[in-house]
C-alpha positions in Angstrom: 104.9 81.3 82.7 102.0 82.6 84.0 99.2 84.4 81.8 99.7 87.3 83.8 102.9 88.8 84.5 103.4 91.9 86.7 105.9 94.5 85.3 108.3 96.1 87.9 110.9 98.6 88.3 113.5 99.0 91.4 112.4 101.1 92.9 109.0 100.6 92.4 106.8 103.8 93.0 103.4 102.2 92.9 104.4 99.6 95.5 103.3 101.0 98.8 99.9 101.6 96.9 99.4 98.1 95.7 99.4 99.0 92.3 101.5 97.5 89.7 103.3 99.8 87.3 102.0 97.3 84.1 100.6 93.9 83.8 101.7 91.3 80.8 98.8 89.2 79.8 97.2 88.3 76.4 100.5 89.6 74.2 99.9 93.2 75.3 100.8 95.2 78.3 98.8 97.4 80.3 100.6 100.2 82.0 99.0 101.8 85.2 98.3 105.6 84.8 101.5 107.5 85.0 102.0 111.0 86.3 104.4 113.4 86.9 106.6 112.0 89.8 110.0 110.4 90.3 110.7 107.2 91.1 110.1 107.8 95.0 106.7 108.9 94.3 107.3 112.5 94.4 106.0 115.3 92.2 108.1 116.8 89.9 107.1 120.5 88.4 104.8 121.4 90.6 102.3 123.8 88.6 104.3 123.5 85.4 102.4 121.0 83.0 105.3 120.6 80.8 107.5 119.1 83.3 105.0 117.1 84.6 103.7 115.3 80.8 107.3 114.8 80.3 108.0 113.1 83.7 104.6 111.2 83.1 106.0 110.0 79.8 109.3 109.6 80.9 107.8 107.2 83.6 105.4 105.3 80.6 108.8 104.6 78.8 110.7 103.2 81.9 107.8 100.8 82.7 107.6 99.4 79.0 111.2 99.4 78.7 111.0 97.0 82.1 108.2 94.8 80.4 110.2 94.5 77.3 109.0 97.3 75.3 109.1 101.0 74.1 107.1 104.0 73.3 107.0 102.8 69.7 104.9 99.3 70.6 102.2 101.5 72.1 98.6 101.1 70.9 96.2 103.3 73.1 96.5 105.8 75.8 94.8 107.7 78.1 95.3 111.2 79.2 93.9 112.5 81.8 94.6 116.3 82.7 93.1 119.3 85.3 92.7 121.5 82.8 91.6 121.1 78.8 93.5 124.7 77.9 96.8 122.2 78.1 95.6 120.5 74.6 98.4 122.4 72.4 100.4 121.3 74.5 99.7 117.5 75.0 99.4 117.5 70.7 102.9 118.8 70.9 104.2 116.1 73.3 102.3 112.9 71.5 104.3 114.0 68.2 107.8 114.3 70.2 107.7 110.8 71.9 105.2 109.0 69.6 105.5 108.0 66.3 103.2 107.1 63.1 100.7 105.2 63.2 100.0 107.9 66.4 98.6 105.7 69.1 94.7 105.6 69.7 94.0 108.4 72.5 91.4 109.4 75.0 91.7 112.9 76.2 89.6 113.5 79.6 89.5 116.9 81.6 89.2 115.2 85.2 88.1 117.7 88.3 91.2 116.1 90.3 93.8 112.9 90.0 95.4 111.1 92.7 97.5 114.1 94.5 96.1 117.5 94.5 99.3 119.2 92.8 99.3 116.7 89.6 98.2 118.4 86.2 98.4 115.1 84.0 98.6 111.1 84.3 98.8 108.8 81.4 98.1 104.8 80.8 98.8 102.8 77.9 98.2 100.0 76.4 101.3 98.4 74.3 102.3 95.3 72.2 104.5 92.5 74.4 107.5 92.0 72.8 
């Protein structure tokens, strides 16, 4: 087996952009930033932070499952938002989707994401199973 293994899904919503959904290497899974998009790359919940964040977390869980893991294996997340006023919602969603010990986390406000209607993007590092 190669030291670097690509994690994919069918359909792979990032394939057209030449981005791996995740890479397994060195006992870890590095998940690319997941946004509120469906399996065909279409934005869900335009203007609705909760809908997009939930879909991003759903996508994160899906990619981790394809890599043989789950959200419980996540050790680090980076959450990028276009508006820090969503902080209370982010805290509630962290509690809903992750368990103790909660993953290490970086939260940043950005001027924009890859698509202008995206409100949130979440990447992660998890233990490979």
